[in-house]
VOGU-3710 file (C-alpha; in Angstrom, 3 decimals, decimal comma):
1> msddnytltv> -63,889/7,450/115,150  -66,334/6,234/112,531  -70,008/5,772/113,337  -69,656/1,977/113,107  -66,782/1,935/115,610  -68,681/4,321/117,869  -71,777/2,098/117,776  -69,750/-1,055/118,474  -67,936/0,653/121,328  -71,163/1,839/122,936
11> qgllrkrayl> -72,756/-1,599/122,503  -69,738/-3,218/124,132  -69,851/-0,783/127,038  -73,586/-1,360/127,515  -73,076/-5,129/127,495  -70,232/-4,829/130,027  -72,410/-2,622/132,234  -75,249/-5,145/132,091  -72,922/-7,974/133,169  -71,418/-5,888/135,953
21> sgdieaaher> -74,866/-4,857/137,157  -75,892/-8,524/137,198  -72,783/-9,442/139,181  -73,579/-6,736/141,730  -77,166/-7,964/142,049  -75,967/-11,550/142,556  -73,454/-10,355/145,177  -76,231/-8,545/147,059  -78,364/-11,693/147,003  -75,448/-13,773/148,252
31> lnqmikeleh> -74,706/-11,222/150,994  -78,339/-11,286/152,139  -78,216/-15,095/152,233  -75,006/-15,023/154,310  -76,590/-12,554/156,757  -79,596/-14,854/157,196  -77,300/-17,843/157,764  -75,293/-15,882/160,333  -78,486/-14,922/162,179  -79,545/-18,594/162,239
41> ldatirlfdp> -76,152/-19,623/163,626  -76,355/-16,937/166,309  -79,844/-18,138/167,286  -78,601/-21,725/167,494  -75,643/-20,694/169,663  -78,056/-18,867/172,005  -80,109/-22,086/172,344  -77,092/-23,804/173,865  -75,723/-20,791/175,746  -78,192/-17,901/176,212
51> nyeadmirpk> -75,478/-15,690/177,733  -72,998/-16,102/174,871  -72,361/-12,932/172,885  -71,993/-14,052/169,278  -70,824/-10,575/168,261  -67,609/-11,237/170,177  -66,597/-13,949/167,679  -63,869/-12,493/165,501  -64,332/-13,039/161,771  -61,853/-15,361/160,094
61> afrppedwah> -60,051/-14,005/157,067  -60,715/-15,682/153,733  -57,711/-17,702/152,609  -57,723/-18,815/149,013  -56,677/-22,404/148,412  -53,454/-23,210/146,576  -55,355/-23,832/143,342  -57,487/-20,708/143,722  -57,178/-19,362/140,222  -58,576/-21,208/137,250
71> rgemttrvls> -56,085/-22,172/134,589  -54,733/-18,994/133,009  -56,616/-16,635/135,317  -53,510/-15,613/137,260  -51,643/-14,774/134,049  -54,600/-12,810/132,712  -54,806/-10,737/135,886  -51,041/-10,184/136,044  -50,982/-8,917/132,456  -53,980/-6,689/133,175
81> vlrqaseplt> -52,134/-5,045/136,080  -49,065/-4,517/133,885  -51,195/-2,971/131,110  -52,538/-0,411/133,583  -49,128/0,372/135,097  -47,303/3,535/134,105  -43,919/2,060/135,069  -42,355/-1,389/135,549  -43,530/-3,215/138,699  -42,073/-5,851/141,006
91> srdiaiqmmk> -43,933/-9,141/141,367  -44,812/-8,069/144,922  -46,317/-4,797/143,649  -48,401/-6,778/141,158  -49,502/-9,255/143,840  -50,592/-6,466/146,194  -52,530/-4,734/143,420  -54,310/-7,993/142,593  -55,114/-8,549/146,267  -56,592/-5,057/146,518
101> eralntddlq> -58,754/-5,730/143,461  -60,083/-8,885/145,123  -60,475/-7,205/148,526  -57,973/-9,548/150,170  -56,044/-8,549/153,282  -52,766/-6,988/152,123  -51,521/-6,973/155,740  -51,466/-10,797/155,762  -47,768/-11,322/155,016  -48,133/-15,060/154,449
111> lvrlmtkrvg> -50,841/-14,460/151,837  -48,752/-11,677/150,231  -45,801/-14,088/149,939  -48,016/-16,798/148,418  -49,513/-14,399/145,882  -46,063/-12,948/145,075  -44,752/-16,447/144,322  -47,724/-17,202/142,099  -47,304/-13,896/140,265  -43,607/-14,690/139,758
121> valrgqrtks> -44,441/-18,068/138,235  -46,925/-16,452/135,852  -44,417/-13,748/134,887  -41,589/-16,201/134,203  -43,906/-18,219/131,965  -44,780/-15,089/130,007  -41,133/-14,044/129,797  -40,294/-17,283/127,970  -43,045/-16,359/125,463  -41,591/-12,822/125,141
131> vvqsaqgpgq> -44,839/-11,262/126,408  -43,104/-9,549/129,344  -39,564/-8,395/130,054  -37,708/-8,244/133,329  -34,938/-5,912/134,389  -32,905/-5,337/137,509  -34,904/-3,171/139,881  -34,167/-1,691/143,293  -31,968/-3,893/145,442  -32,312/-7,506/144,405
141> ymvwrltthp> -35,801/-7,087/143,011  -36,695/-7,607/139,373  -39,127/-5,218/137,725  -41,509/-6,356/135,025  -43,170/-4,677/132,068  -44,975/-5,734/128,937  -42,822/-6,278/125,877  -43,300/-3,587/123,275  -43,389/-4,831/119,713  -42,520/-2,542/116,794
//
């Protein structure tokens, strides 16, 4: 690797680290704000019912809306998962990997089905552009991989 490439690589890594560090700091600030808001809600509940145990309220799982991803974001993430894969993956495998990356509940079967459908739509769009290829996988499943160009 030449010195110029080395320098550019290091600069890129430093810039990426700075952005990531900023994202973590913003997430901490947001978390602290949510904790304060939760404490205020608990105090308000106790005003109306001093015996109510707010800790007994079960948290509700985050459910992304139908239009959760920005235009092109789903495709970008799908292709990123395929780039990292050592073997072809089913659309369900890709969806579960994406959910893990976003800390979504992979035990929520309805959400897994929704994400699998959205991944399938993104994959079919990329197949028509010859970016990905599909092949018959186990059972009736299709497996997907990036197209290799000579």
